[in-house]
N, C-alpha and C positions, 0 to 999 in steps of 0.2 A: 712563449719564447722557442726562435726556430735554433734546433742544434746545429755547428758548423761541422763540413763536412772535411774531410781529410781527403789526400789523394788518393790515399789507397781505396777509402773507400767509394767514391767516384767512379773508379777503375773495376770495382765488384758492380757496381750499378750498372755501367754502361755494357759492361760485360753480362750480366744476368739480364738485362732490359734484351739484349742482342742477342741471346740464347731462346729467350720468351716467343719472340718473334720468329726466330725461326722455327722451334716447336710447335706455335701455336699457344702457348702454355697462357693463361688469365693471370696467375700469381706466381710470386718469385718468390725463394725460399726465406728471405728476412723482410722487415716492414723498411723502408727508403727514412734513414733519417734526417736526410730534407725534408721532407713532409710530416713530418712528427712535432706538436706544439705539445709539450707538457702542461696538465689542466691543474689551477692550482688546488691545493688539496681542500678539499669542503666534504666534513662529514656527513652534512646533510642533506646534501648532494646525494653521496653514498647511500644513506637509510633510502632515498625517496626515489632514486633514478629508475626508470623502465626504461627497457630498452626493445627496440622493434628494429626486426630484423624482416630485409627483403629476403625473395625468396629467390626466383630465376637468376643465377650467375650470380648470383651472392652465399645463398646458404646453403646452395650445391655449385659449383663450378664444371663444365666439359667441354670449353674450349667452344662453346656458344652452339656446341650438336644441337640441343634440345630448342633453345631460341631460331635458331635457323626451319627445324621441324613447324613453331610457331608462325612464324612468316611465311614460310608454302602454304601452312593450311590456312590461316587469314587470304592469303592473294588467291588459292584454288575457290573458295568460299564467296569472295567479293568480284570474282569473274561469271561466278553462276546468277550472280546480282546484276552481271552487265559492266559492271565494273572493274577496267584493266587496272592492271598492277601500279601503271603509274600515275592514274587517277587516284587510286586507292590510298598513293603516298602522298599525292597533293592533299588527300583529304586527310592524312595524318600531319602534314605539316601545318597545316591551316586550323585544324581542333585539335591536335594534342596525341588523340588517337583515332585510328578508322573507322573505329564505331562510331563514336561520337558524331564524325565526318555522316557516316551514313545516315544517323537519325536526325541531323541538323537538316542537310539535303530532301529529307525525307524520303529515304530511299528504303528505311526499316521503320517499324515504329517500335514499341516497347517490348511486345511479343516478340518480334522477329528481332531485335535485339538479345532477348536471352534465347531462340535459337540458336542464335550465331555464336553466343558464350561455348553455350556445350558444343558445338559443331568445330567450331577453330581450335578448341582442349582439345576432342578427340583425338590424340596424338600416340604414339610409341615413345614410353620414357625408360627403354629399355638400356639406354645410355646413361641413365642417372642411378650409380650403385651405392651399396651399403658405404657409411662413413663412421666408423665404430668411434674413430678421434671427434668428430664432432658430435655423435650422441652421449660422448662422458662431457664432453664441453661444455654441451645444454644443459645436462643432468645435473651439473655441477651450481649452475648459478645461484646468487644469493636469492634471486626471483626468477618466474618462471615469464620467460620473452615472448612477447607478440610476434605474428608474421604479420607485414604490412606489404601488400601487395598490390598491383595493377592487374593481376590476374582472377580467376573464382576460386572460392576456397576449395571447390572439388580437386580442382587441378593442385594445390597445396597440398592438400591429404594425401593426393595420391604419388607428387614428391618424396614427402615425409615415410612414407611406405615404402618409397624405395631407396631411401639415405637408413633404413631403419630406425628414424627417432621414434620416440616415444611420446605418444600426444599429450600422455601425462604431465612431460617436460615444458610444456605450452600452455601459454594464458589463455590464447584464444587466436582465431586469425582475421583479418580484417582486410576483405576483399572489395573486388570494384562495385561492387552490387551494395555491400554497405555505406561507398561513397557517391552512390547514386550514378553511378559510368562517368564520373568525372574523371579529370586526368589524376593523378597519383600527386603531382606537383604542382596540384589546385590547391591553394592555401585551405579549402571546404575540406578538404580529402583529410589533412591535418588535423581539424581541427574534430570530424568523423573519430579519426585514429587515438583522438585523447580523452575526446566523449569515452567513446567504449572502452578505452584500459583506467578510465576515470582518475587521470591526472589532469588537474588545476592550473600546473605551471609548468610551459613551454621547456621551462630550462633546466626541467625533471626528465625531459626527453632526449632518450639518446639514439638513431635511426643510424644502421647499417646498411650501405646501399652501393652498388655497382653505378649508377646513373647519376651523370654530372647536375642533370636538370634536379632531380631528389635530394642531390645534399644540398645543392644551392639554395633550394627551397626551403628544405625542413630548416639551415642558417637565418632564412629569411623568417621565418617562423619563431627564432629564437630558441630552436632544439640545439644539439650539439649532433656533431656528425662523423661518422668514419665514413670514408671513402674504400670500398673492398675493389681489388682488381688495379693490375698494372696497365695493363694493356685494353689498348681501346679493340670492340668488334671489327669494326668497321677496314683497319688496314694495318692493326698491331702495333699504330705506333705507342710511345709512353701516356700516359694520360696522368693530368696533374690538373688539380684542383686546390687553389689558396683560400678558400673558402672552408676545406673539410678540418677538423680537428686532429685529425691523423688519418694515413692512409695507409694500408698493409694491402698484402697480396692476398689473404683467402681470412676468413673467419677464425680458422685454426690461430691465426697470429691476436687477436683481439684480447686475450689475456697479456700479451707482450705490450701492450699498450693502455689497458685499462684494468690492471689485476681486481681493482675495488671492487670489480663485480661478480667476483667468486670467493666464496666463502674461505 
């Protein structure tokens, strides 16, 4: 059920969105009420729920600085293969990722794909800084969460170290290799995630992600989903997703909308 939003709340939202666009902020200081849907009380679900967290621009947020470095790294690598930035983007549009396009077009083979993954993720991560609040939040979860990423396990582990999260507080990492280089929003990737986590029923899965494609794919698979981040990477405009069960500014706000995940 949607919450009604009063005039004062609407003004707060508009003011914060405007400030976020001006300062380049992904998250805002409160969850937007109009995007929240209170889920019915379900004790069985609370006991069985498995949390999947996206990594880049979700587990951490740094105004897409790291994302831009990854984009530049991919462009530099594809240029060495004789593929222009425009052609690489066209491959991404057609196949879901540039890598899938390079494989489909025969530009890379499986061995080349592994070199690609290692090379494009060899970027500076100094813009990811320690997050003690996140570490406490993850450490207090009733069940250890999984990291579900379109990136590589090595990249996630580097990000975790930068954030100062304890790997002991995580159940594991589901990366692009485990998903056989398929796009994250492909149904097979969600099936791999469920199998890896040992979850039999999709309704017991909860995804937190900043990607609209991934949120919508999760809902089509029967998962519950939380959209993270209020602003789009491209132009800083507000993002909305009717399919999301909740919409929050950052992972720090997750306890506000789903307190049942914590002890």
